[in-house]
C-alpha positions as CSV (number, residue, x, y, z in Angstrom):
1,M,-73.4,74.6,34.5
2,D,-75.1,72.3,32.2
3,L,-73.4,69.8,29.6
4,A,-75.0,71.4,26.7
5,T,-73.6,75.2,27.5
6,L,-70.1,73.3,28.3
7,V,-70.2,71.4,24.7
8,G,-71.0,75.1,22.9
9,I,-68.2,76.7,25.1
10,I,-65.8,74.1,24.3
11,G,-67.1,74.3,20.5
12,A,-66.0,77.9,20.5
13,F,-62.8,77.9,22.2
14,S,-61.8,75.1,19.6
15,V,-63.0,77.7,16.6
16,V,-60.9,80.3,18.1
17,I,-57.8,78.0,18.8
18,A,-58.2,76.7,14.8
19,S,-58.4,80.3,13.6
20,M,-55.1,81.3,15.3
21,V,-53.0,78.0,14.3
22,M,-54.6,79.0,10.6
23,G,-53.9,82.3,10.4
24,G,-50.1,82.0,11.7
25,S,-49.4,79.1,9.3
26,A,-50.3,81.8,6.6
27,G,-46.7,83.9,7.9
28,M,-45.4,80.9,8.4
29,F,-45.8,78.9,4.7
30,E,-47.7,80.8,2.5
31,L,-46.6,84.5,2.7
32,P,-42.8,83.1,2.0
33,T,-43.8,80.5,-0.6
34,A,-45.7,83.8,-2.3
35,D,-42.6,85.8,-2.0
36,K,-40.8,83.1,-3.7
37,L,-43.0,82.7,-6.4
38,G,-43.0,86.5,-7.2
39,L,-39.1,86.8,-7.7
40,R,-39.1,84.2,-9.6
41,G,-41.6,85.1,-11.8
42,E,-39.5,88.5,-12.4
43,E,-36.6,86.0,-13.2
44,E,-38.6,84.4,-16.1
45,A,-39.5,87.9,-17.4
46,R,-36.1,89.4,-17.5
47,V,-34.6,85.9,-19.2
48,K,-37.6,86.2,-22.0
49,S,-37.2,90.2,-22.5
50,M,-33.1,89.2,-22.9
51,I,-34.5,86.2,-25.4
52,I,-36.8,88.9,-27.3
53,D,-33.6,91.3,-27.5
54,A,-31.0,88.9,-28.5
55,L,-33.4,87.3,-31.3
56,L,-34.5,91.0,-32.6
57,A,-30.6,91.7,-32.3
58,I,-29.7,88.8,-34.7
59,Q,-32.8,89.2,-36.6
60,G,-31.0,93.0,-37.7
61,G,-28.0,91.3,-38.3
62,Q,-26.4,93.3,-35.2
63,N,-22.5,91.7,-35.0
64,P,-22.3,88.9,-32.4
65,R,-19.7,90.5,-30.0
66,V,-22.3,93.9,-29.7
67,I,-25.0,91.3,-29.0
68,D,-22.6,89.3,-26.4
69,S,-22.0,93.2,-24.5
70,M,-26.0,93.8,-25.4
71,L,-27.0,90.4,-23.2
72,K,-23.9,90.8,-20.5
73,A,-25.8,94.2,-19.5
74,Y,-28.9,91.6,-18.2
75,L,-26.1,89.9,-16.2
76,Q,-25.6,91.2,-12.3
77,E,-21.8,92.1,-11.9
78,S,-20.5,89.2,-10.3
79,M,-21.7,87.0,-13.0
80,R,-20.2,89.2,-15.8
81,A,-17.0,88.0,-15.1
82,E,-17.8,84.4,-15.1
83,A,-19.6,85.5,-18.8
84,K,-16.0,86.0,-20.4
């Protein structure tokens, strides 16, 4: 086996190893980050919807207690007790 063939085999082997490492890093870092961003996006959409509903209720002249109970519906059960 001559030197050029050996260098070519080592180069191809290093490309395969680099591909494996980069593929593994996607599962370890990028995918969990994408999940977290998705959850934060859903939470942000929920908060914006809550704000719009509150503003429309205020503009419509609804009773503040009715608005309060309407907004508590957006909260999780565990957080509703804290909001009292």
